[in-house]
N, C-alpha and C positions, 0 to 999 in steps of 0.2 A: 743358478737356476732355482736353488732351494729358497734363497732370499726373495726372489721374484714371486714364487708361488705363495710363500707365507705372507708377503706384503699384499698380494692380490686378494688372498683369502680374508685377511684382517680388514682391509678396506671394503671388501664386498659385504662383510657383516654389518658395516655401518652405511650401506647403500652408496658407497663411493666406487666408481669404476676407475681402475688404474689403467691408463693408456699412455701412449707415446713413451714407451719404455726404451731407454738407450743404455748401452753398455759398450765399453771398449773391448770386451771379450765377446767373440762371436757366440751367440746362443744357439744351442742345438735345436731347441724347439722354436720353429718359426711358423706357427700355425697361421692360417689365413685371417683369423680374427685379430691378430696382432699387427697386421699390415696397416699402414697409414691409409686413411680414407682418401680415395681417388675422386676428387671433385672435378666439375666441368672446367673450372679455371685452371686447375693443375694439368688437365688433359690438353687444353689449348696452349698454355704457356710452356708446357713441357716440364717434367719434374725429373731432372737428371739425378741419378743416384750419386750422392756425395757422401764423403766420410766426415763432413763438418756439419755440426748442428749447433744450436745456441742453448746454453744452460744459464738461466738467470741473466740473459742478455750478453753473456760472454761466449764467443766462438770456441767450440771444443772440437778438435780433430780426433775422431775416434780411432783412426788408423795409427796415428803417432802418439795418442793419448796426451795431447798437448792443448792447453788453453792459452789464448792470447788476448792481450789488451792493447789496442792501438792508441799510441800517443801522437799520431800524425796530425790531428787537428790542432795540437799545441804548437806545431812547427810552421803552420801555414798562416801566420798572422801578418796581415798587411801593415805597412808603415803608414803613419806613425802609430806606435803602440800606445793605446790608452787603457785605463782601468777597465772600461767596458769590453774592449777587445781581449783583455787578459782573462776576464771572468768567463766569457762564453766557452772557450775550449776547455777550461778547467772543469766547468760543470758538464761538459759533454762526455767526460769519462765516467762510465757507469761500471762500478766495481763493487757489487754487493759483498763479495768475500774479502775485500780489502787487500788483494794481492798487489795492487799498485801503490799501496801506502808508502813504501820507501821513496818512490819518486814523487808522489803527490804531496808529501810533507814538505819537500824542498820547494815545490811549486807554490804551495800555500804560504810558506815563509817568505818567498819572494814577493807574493802579492800583499802580504801583511806589511812588509817594509814599504811598498809603494803606497799603501793606505796611510801609513804613518807620516808620509810626506804631505798629506792633506791636499792632494791634487784633485781637480775636478774629474768627473767620470769621462768626459769627452775632451 
């Protein structure tokens, strides 16, 4: 709570509004101005309360304090496998923090070996 208040104060001094604050610890202060804006689209579509949000494009489960990266697109490649079909799922993994690096290094090495064969893209 102290960090949140300090960060809000510092950013407010520079005319920045800190909003969409998330934490895996339930905050005692849940004032109405901290609530997410309820728009017409959210009202119509429904906005179920979920414990999962996205931080930098990575799903974060607040309840379990767990971030996940899905490699599923890499496994659903139709045959025959071409260089173009290899690159698409590799580039679909968005991981700003680099947590998937141990897996992605192996994938990139495999793709590098395929490129060394000087095959056509299709």
